[in-house]
SEDO-721028 format. One record per residue: residue in one letter; x, y, z of N, C-alpha, C in turn; chain. Coordinates in pm, 1 decimal. Atoms other than C-alpha are relative to their C-alpha. Layout:
<sites>
@vexza = A	n_x = X	n_y = Y	n_z = Z	ca_x = X	ca_y = Y	ca_z = Z	c_x = X	c_y = Y	c_z = Z	tilo = A
...
</sites>
This chain:
<sites>
@vexza = M	n_x = -123.7	n_y = 41.3	n_z = -60.6	ca_x = -914.1	ca_y = -469.9	ca_z = 32.9	c_x = 29.1	c_y = 92.9	c_z = 117.2	tilo = A
@vexza = I	n_x = -26.0	n_y = -78.1	n_z = -119.3	ca_x = -820.8	ca_y = -355.1	ca_z = 380.0	c_x = 142.7	c_y = -26.0	c_z = 45.9	tilo = A
@vexza = C	n_x = -134.5	n_y = 9.4	n_z = -55.8	ca_x = -473.6	ca_y = -282.9	ca_z = 509.4	c_x = 5.3	c_y = 93.5	c_z = 119.4	tilo = A
@vexza = N	n_x = 1.7	n_y = -80.5	n_z = -121.2	ca_x = -440.3	ca_y = -161.5	ca_z = 866.5	c_x = 137.7	c_y = 50.5	c_z = 40.9	tilo = A
@vexza = I	n_x = -135.5	n_y = -36.5	n_z = -40.2	ca_x = -62.5	ca_y = -131.0	ca_z = 888.3	c_x = 85.4	c_y = 23.1	c_z = -123.9	tilo = A
@vexza = V	n_x = -103.1	n_y = -23.4	n_z = 100.8	ca_x = 201.4	ca_y = 23.4	ca_z = 665.9	c_x = 129.9	c_y = -40.7	c_z = 67.6	tilo = A
@vexza = R	n_x = -115.5	n_y = 55.6	n_z = -70.2	ca_x = 493.3	ca_y = -191.7	ca_z = 773.8	c_x = 132.1	c_y = 64.2	c_z = -42.0	tilo = A
@vexza = I	n_x = -126.0	n_y = -53.9	n_z = 51.2	ca_x = 756.6	ca_y = -24.0	ca_z = 560.6	c_x = -4.1	c_y = 151.9	c_z = 9.0	tilo = A
@vexza = K	n_x = -1.0	n_y = -144.5	n_z = -17.8	ca_x = 823.4	ca_y = 326.4	ca_z = 684.8	c_x = 96.1	c_y = 66.9	c_z = -97.3	tilo = A
@vexza = E	n_x = -100.6	n_y = -59.1	n_z = 85.8	ca_x = 1131.2	ca_y = 386.7	ca_z = 472.4	c_x = -46.2	c_y = 1.5	c_z = -144.8	tilo = A
@vexza = E	n_x = 27.3	n_y = -9.6	n_z = 142.7	ca_x = 1097.9	ca_y = 500.2	ca_z = 114.6	c_x = 131.5	c_y = -19.0	c_z = -74.3	tilo = A
@vexza = V	n_x = -119.5	n_y = 12.9	n_z = 82.0	ca_x = 1345.1	ca_y = 398.3	ca_z = -154.8	c_x = 26.2	c_y = 134.1	c_z = -67.6	tilo = A
@vexza = P	n_x = -30.2	n_y = -127.4	n_z = 64.5	ca_x = 1527.0	ca_y = 690.0	ca_z = -319.9	c_x = -76.1	c_y = 21.8	c_z = -131.6	tilo = A
@vexza = S	n_x = 67.7	n_y = -11.2	n_z = 130.0	ca_x = 1348.9	ca_y = 615.5	ca_z = -649.6	c_x = -152.8	c_y = 0.4	c_z = 11.2	tilo = A
@vexza = I	n_x = 145.1	n_y = 0.3	n_z = -15.4	ca_x = 996.6	ca_y = 633.9	ca_z = -501.1	c_x = -60.8	c_y = 108.4	c_z = -89.8	tilo = A
@vexza = P	n_x = 66.8	n_y = -103.2	n_z = 79.6	ca_x = 763.2	ca_y = 812.5	ca_z = -742.9	c_x = -46.0	c_y = 115.3	c_z = 89.2	tilo = A
@vexza = S	n_x = 33.8	n_y = -117.4	n_z = -81.3	ca_x = 696.4	ca_y = 1165.9	ca_z = -621.8	c_x = -145.7	c_y = -1.9	c_z = 44.1	tilo = A
@vexza = T	n_x = 141.4	n_y = 6.2	n_z = -38.7	ca_x = 320.8	ca_y = 1100.7	ca_z = -621.0	c_x = -20.1	c_y = -86.4	c_z = 124.4	tilo = A
@vexza = L	n_x = 9.9	n_y = 85.6	n_z = -118.7	ca_x = 365.0	ca_y = 819.6	ca_z = -367.4	c_x = 61.1	c_y = 68.5	c_z = 121.3	tilo = A
@vexza = H	n_x = -64.6	n_y = -72.3	n_z = -109.8	ca_x = 604.5	ca_y = 1024.9	ca_z = -155.2	c_x = -95.1	c_y = 107.1	c_z = 53.7	tilo = A
@vexza = T	n_x = 93.3	n_y = -106.1	n_z = -39.7	ca_x = 355.6	ca_y = 1313.2	ca_z = -152.5	c_x = -122.2	c_y = -57.8	c_z = 70.8	tilo = A
@vexza = A	n_x = 117.4	n_y = 62.5	n_z = -61.9	ca_x = 61.9	ca_y = 1083.3	ca_z = -72.7	c_x = 30.8	c_y = -45.6	c_z = 141.7	tilo = A
@vexza = R	n_x = -38.0	n_y = 43.3	n_z = -134.2	ca_x = 247.0	ca_y = 934.2	ca_z = 223.3	c_x = 13.2	c_y = 120.3	c_z = 93.8	tilo = A
@vexza = A	n_x = -18.7	n_y = -119.8	n_z = -82.2	ca_x = 345.8	ca_y = 1278.5	ca_z = 353.2	c_x = -134.9	c_y = 63.3	c_z = 35.4	tilo = A
@vexza = E	n_x = 133.0	n_y = -57.6	n_z = -26.0	ca_x = -12.0	ca_y = 1404.9	ca_z = 318.1	c_x = -79.5	c_y = -82.4	c_z = 100.2	tilo = A
@vexza = R	n_x = 73.3	n_y = 85.6	n_z = -93.8	ca_x = -154.7	ca_y = 1104.5	ca_z = 504.6	c_x = 58.1	c_y = 8.2	c_z = 140.3	tilo = A
@vexza = I	n_x = -58.5	n_y = -24.4	n_z = -132.5	ca_x = 90.3	ca_y = 1163.6	ca_z = 789.9	c_x = -50.6	c_y = 134.3	c_z = 51.3	tilo = A
@vexza = E	n_x = 43.1	n_y = -135.6	n_z = -37.8	ca_x = 0.0	ca_y = 1532.9	ca_z = 792.6	c_x = -146.0	c_y = 4.7	c_z = 43.8	tilo = A
@vexza = D	n_x = 142.9	n_y = -5.1	n_z = -36.1	ca_x = -377.4	ca_y = 1471.5	ca_z = 799.5	c_x = -38.9	c_y = -107.4	c_z = 101.9	tilo = A
@vexza = A	n_x = 17.1	n_y = 100.7	n_z = -105.3	ca_x = -333.0	ca_y = 1194.1	ca_z = 1061.0	c_x = -80.6	c_y = -122.4	c_z = -44.8	tilo = A
@vexza = S	n_x = 61.9	n_y = 124.3	n_z = 48.7	ca_x = -473.5	ca_y = 917.8	ca_z = 837.2	c_x = 87.2	c_y = -120.3	c_z = 33.6	tilo = A
@vexza = I	n_x = -91.8	n_y = 102.9	n_z = -47.6	ca_x = -163.9	ca_y = 718.1	ca_z = 927.7	c_x = 78.4	c_y = 59.1	c_z = 116.5	tilo = A
@vexza = V	n_x = -63.4	n_y = -45.1	n_z = -123.7	ca_x = 3.5	ca_y = 738.8	ca_z = 1266.9	c_x = 128.8	c_y = -78.8	c_z = 20.4	tilo = A
@vexza = D	n_x = -130.0	n_y = 62.6	n_z = -23.1	ca_x = 368.1	ca_y = 666.8	ca_z = 1344.6	c_x = -4.6	c_y = -79.7	c_z = 129.6	tilo = A
@vexza = K	n_x = -0.7	n_y = 88.7	n_z = -116.2	ca_x = 389.4	ca_y = 368.6	ca_z = 1579.7	c_x = 140.7	c_y = -51.6	c_z = 30.7	tilo = A
@vexza = G	n_x = -137.9	n_y = 41.2	n_z = -25.7	ca_x = 768.7	ca_y = 346.8	ca_z = 1588.9	c_x = 55.0	c_y = -84.0	c_z = -113.2	tilo = A
@vexza = E	n_x = -50.7	n_y = 90.4	n_z = 102.9	ca_x = 841.7	ca_y = 43.9	ca_z = 1372.5	c_x = -85.0	c_y = 0.2	c_z = -126.8	tilo = A
@vexza = F	n_x = 90.7	n_y = 0.7	n_z = 114.4	ca_x = 545.4	ca_y = 96.8	ca_z = 1139.2	c_x = -97.3	c_y = 115.8	c_z = 11.5	tilo = A
@vexza = Y	n_x = 110.3	n_y = -95.3	n_z = -3.7	ca_x = 261.2	ca_y = 331.7	ca_z = 1048.7	c_x = -129.4	c_y = -78.8	c_z = 14.4	tilo = A
@vexza = E	n_x = 132.3	n_y = 59.8	n_z = -11.6	ca_x = -91.1	ca_y = 243.3	ca_z = 1157.5	c_x = -98.9	c_y = 84.7	c_z = -78.9	tilo = A
@vexza = V	n_x = 103.7	n_y = -68.8	n_z = 76.5	ca_x = -374.0	ca_y = 331.0	ca_z = 918.9	c_x = -121.2	c_y = 14.6	c_z = 91.2	tilo = A
@vexza = V	n_x = 110.0	n_y = -23.6	n_z = -93.2	ca_x = -646.1	ca_y = 493.6	ca_z = 1129.6	c_x = -123.5	c_y = 59.0	c_z = -69.0	tilo = A
@vexza = R	n_x = 113.6	n_y = -47.5	n_z = 78.7	ca_x = -872.1	ca_y = 632.5	ca_z = 853.3	c_x = 2.9	c_y = -69.9	c_z = -134.6	tilo = A
@vexza = N	n_x = 5.7	n_y = 60.0	n_z = 132.9	ca_x = -992.4	ca_y = 486.7	ca_z = 526.3	c_x = 75.3	c_y = 86.9	c_z = -100.0	tilo = A
@vexza = I	n_x = -72.8	n_y = -68.1	n_z = 106.9	ca_x = -766.6	ca_y = 577.3	ca_z = 234.8	c_x = -39.2	c_y = -68.7	c_z = -130.0	tilo = A
@vexza = T	n_x = 40.0	n_y = 54.0	n_z = 129.8	ca_x = -890.7	ca_y = 532.1	ca_z = -121.3	c_x = 111.3	c_y = 25.6	c_z = -100.3	tilo = A
@vexza = F	n_x = -103.8	n_y = -11.0	n_z = 101.3	ca_x = -644.3	ca_y = 466.9	ca_z = -402.1	c_x = -60.1	c_y = -23.1	c_z = -138.3	tilo = A
@vexza = S	n_x = 49.0	n_y = 11.5	n_z = 137.3	ca_x = -687.3	ca_y = 486.1	ca_z = -779.0	c_x = 26.3	c_y = -136.9	c_z = -60.4	tilo = A
@vexza = S	n_x = -30.4	n_y = 133.1	n_z = 53.0	ca_x = -539.5	ca_y = 139.7	ca_z = -832.8	c_x = 60.6	c_y = -86.8	c_z = 110.3	tilo = A
@vexza = V	n_x = -60.7	n_y = 92.5	n_z = -96.5	ca_x = -416.0	ca_y = -169.6	ca_z = -651.2	c_x = 150.5	c_y = 21.5	c_z = 6.7	tilo = A
@vexza = S	n_x = -144.3	n_y = -25.1	n_z = 1.5	ca_x = -61.3	ca_y = -79.9	ca_z = -755.7	c_x = 35.7	c_y = 125.3	c_z = 77.8	tilo = A
@vexza = T	n_x = -23.8	n_y = -121.0	n_z = -79.3	ca_x = -83.8	ca_y = 269.6	ca_z = -607.6	c_x = -9.6	c_y = -33.0	c_z = 148.3	tilo = A
@vexza = A	n_x = 14.3	n_y = 40.6	n_z = -140.1	ca_x = -205.4	ca_y = 116.5	ca_z = -281.8	c_x = 121.4	c_y = -79.9	c_z = 46.1	tilo = A
@vexza = A	n_x = -117.7	n_y = 79.7	n_z = -35.4	ca_x = 79.9	ca_y = -135.8	ca_z = -281.5	c_x = 123.5	c_y = 89.0	c_z = 13.0	tilo = A
@vexza = G	n_x = -113.6	n_y = -91.3	n_z = -5.9	ca_x = 334.9	ca_y = 137.0	ca_z = -355.2	c_x = -2.8	c_y = 87.2	c_z = 124.4	tilo = A
@vexza = F	n_x = 17.2	n_y = -80.2	n_z = -121.2	ca_x = 196.2	ca_y = 348.6	ca_z = -72.0	c_x = 45.4	c_y = -79.1	c_z = 122.0	tilo = A
@vexza = V	n_x = -34.6	n_y = 85.4	n_z = -114.1	ca_x = 234.7	ca_y = 59.8	ca_z = 172.3	c_x = 149.0	c_y = -34.6	c_z = 0.8	tilo = A
@vexza = M	n_x = -136.6	n_y = 49.2	n_z = 8.6	ca_x = 577.3	ca_y = -47.6	ca_z = 46.0	c_x = 106.4	c_y = 109.3	c_z = -9.4	tilo = A
@vexza = G	n_x = -96.5	n_y = -108.5	n_z = 9.6	ca_x = 739.5	ca_y = 293.0	ca_z = -2.0	c_x = 82.5	c_y = -4.1	c_z = -126.6	tilo = A
@vexza = R	n_x = -69.6	n_y = 10.8	n_z = 129.2	ca_x = 833.6	ca_y = 220.1	ca_z = -362.4	c_x = -102.8	c_y = -31.9	c_z = -107.2	tilo = A
@vexza = A	n_x = 88.2	n_y = 43.2	n_z = 107.8	ca_x = 681.3	ca_y = 155.5	ca_z = -702.0	c_x = -27.3	c_y = -148.8	c_z = 17.1	tilo = A
@vexza = A	n_x = 36.0	n_y = 140.1	n_z = -20.7	ca_x = 495.4	ca_y = -175.0	ca_z = -691.2	c_x = -111.9	c_y = -40.6	c_z = -94.1	tilo = A
@vexza = N	n_x = 108.2	n_y = 57.4	n_z = 78.1	ca_x = 273.1	ca_y = -400.5	ca_z = -898.8	c_x = -95.6	c_y = -66.6	c_z = 98.7	tilo = A
@vexza = G	n_x = 95.4	n_y = 50.0	n_z = -98.4	ca_x = -28.2	ca_y = -450.4	ca_z = -675.1	c_x = -59.5	c_y = -134.5	c_z = -33.8	tilo = A
@vexza = W	n_x = 57.6	n_y = 129.0	n_z = 40.2	ca_x = -152.8	ca_y = -747.0	ca_z = -877.5	c_x = 84.6	c_y = -117.6	c_z = 46.0	tilo = A
@vexza = I	n_x = -84.4	n_y = 109.6	n_z = -48.7	ca_x = 146.3	ca_y = -950.7	ca_z = -759.5	c_x = 46.2	c_y = 19.8	c_z = 144.2	tilo = A
@vexza = E	n_x = -43.2	n_y = -26.9	n_z = -138.2	ca_x = 230.4	ca_y = -780.1	ca_z = -426.7	c_x = -106.5	c_y = -36.7	c_z = 102.4	tilo = A
@vexza = W	n_x = 107.6	n_y = 32.7	n_z = -93.8	ca_x = -111.5	ca_y = -822.6	ca_z = -260.9	c_x = -26.2	c_y = -149.9	c_z = -4.1	tilo = A
@vexza = K	n_x = 22.2	n_y = 144.9	n_z = -9.4	ca_x = -158.8	ca_y = -1180.5	ca_z = -138.2	c_x = -100.2	c_y = -28.8	c_z = 109.8	tilo = A
@vexza = N	n_x = 95.4	n_y = 40.7	n_z = -103.8	ca_x = -430.3	ca_y = -1357.3	ca_z = 54.0	c_x = 69.5	c_y = -91.1	c_z = 101.2	tilo = A
@vexza = D	n_x = -56.2	n_y = 84.9	n_z = -105.4	ca_x = -379.9	ca_y = -1584.3	ca_z = 355.9	c_x = 60.9	c_y = -129.1	c_z = -53.8	tilo = A
@vexza = E	n_x = -53.3	n_y = 122.7	n_z = 61.2	ca_x = -306.0	ca_y = -1876.2	ca_z = 121.2	c_x = 121.0	c_y = 27.6	c_z = -87.2	tilo = A
@vexza = G	n_x = -116.5	n_y = -35.9	n_z = 80.0	ca_x = -26.9	ca_y = -1685.6	ca_z = -53.4	c_x = -30.2	c_y = 24.4	c_z = -146.5	tilo = A
@vexza = K	n_x = 37.8	n_y = -25.2	n_z = 138.8	ca_x = -223.0	ca_y = -1637.3	ca_z = -375.5	c_x = -3.1	c_y = 150.2	c_z = -25.1	tilo = A
@vexza = T	n_x = -1.7	n_y = -141.5	n_z = 33.7	ca_x = -170.1	ca_y = -1306.0	ca_z = -549.1	c_x = -139.1	c_y = 47.2	c_z = -40.7	tilo = A
@vexza = L	n_x = 126.0	n_y = -58.2	n_z = 45.4	ca_x = -454.4	ca_y = -1071.0	ca_z = -632.6	c_x = -25.3	c_y = -38.5	c_z = -145.2	tilo = A
@vexza = D	n_x = 12.1	n_y = 42.1	n_z = 139.5	ca_x = -385.9	ca_y = -1156.1	ca_z = -996.9	c_x = -55.7	c_y = -141.9	c_z = -9.2	tilo = A
@vexza = Q	n_x = 46.8	n_y = 138.6	n_z = 2.0	ca_x = -436.2	ca_y = -1526.9	ca_z = -927.6	c_x = -145.1	c_y = -10.4	c_z = 45.4	tilo = A
@vexza = V	n_x = 134.8	n_y = 8.7	n_z = -56.1	ca_x = -752.6	ca_y = -1469.7	ca_z = -727.9	c_x = -101.7	c_y = 70.3	c_z = -87.9	tilo = A
@vexza = E	n_x = 98.4	n_y = -81.0	n_z = 71.1	ca_x = -923.0	ca_y = -1199.0	ca_z = -934.6	c_x = 4.6	c_y = -16.8	c_z = -151.8	tilo = A
@vexza = R	n_x = -9.8	n_y = 1.2	n_z = 146.0	ca_x = -793.9	ca_y = -1211.7	ca_z = -1292.2	c_x = -5.3	c_y = -140.7	c_z = -58.9	tilo = A
@vexza = K	n_x = -12.4	n_y = 132.6	n_z = 59.7	ca_x = -712.5	ca_y = -1575.9	ca_z = -1353.3	c_x = -117.6	c_y = -90.9	c_z = 30.3	tilo = A
@vexza = N	n_x = 117.6	n_y = 79.2	n_z = -31.1	ca_x = -1029.8	ca_y = -1708.9	ca_z = -1193.3	c_x = -121.6	c_y = 43.8	c_z = -80.0	tilo = A
@vexza = V	n_x = 110.2	n_y = -46.9	n_z = 85.1	ca_x = -1245.8	ca_y = -1512.9	ca_z = -1438.4	c_x = 1.7	c_y = -86.0	c_z = -124.7	tilo = A
@vexza = A	n_x = 3.0	n_y = 89.6	n_z = 116.4	ca_x = -1354.0	ca_y = -1762.6	ca_z = -1698.8	c_x = -117.9	c_y = 30.5	c_z = -89.3	tilo = A
</sites>
């Protein structure tokens, strides 16, 4: 899965500290660059789960299985989990 833009710069007050720290570290090491309205991802970032990746992008806790969607609007859960027969 590739995400080139972190559209949500703001973090909710209840953001898990691990996500807050990860975002701060990626700004510090220039993996993401402030473009004004959004952050641009300029280096590959590996996450331990799809939910951690979604939370990083959204600035809050998130369930990546339902937040990540393809061009047809299908969730990752619908594409990956429910199609396994």
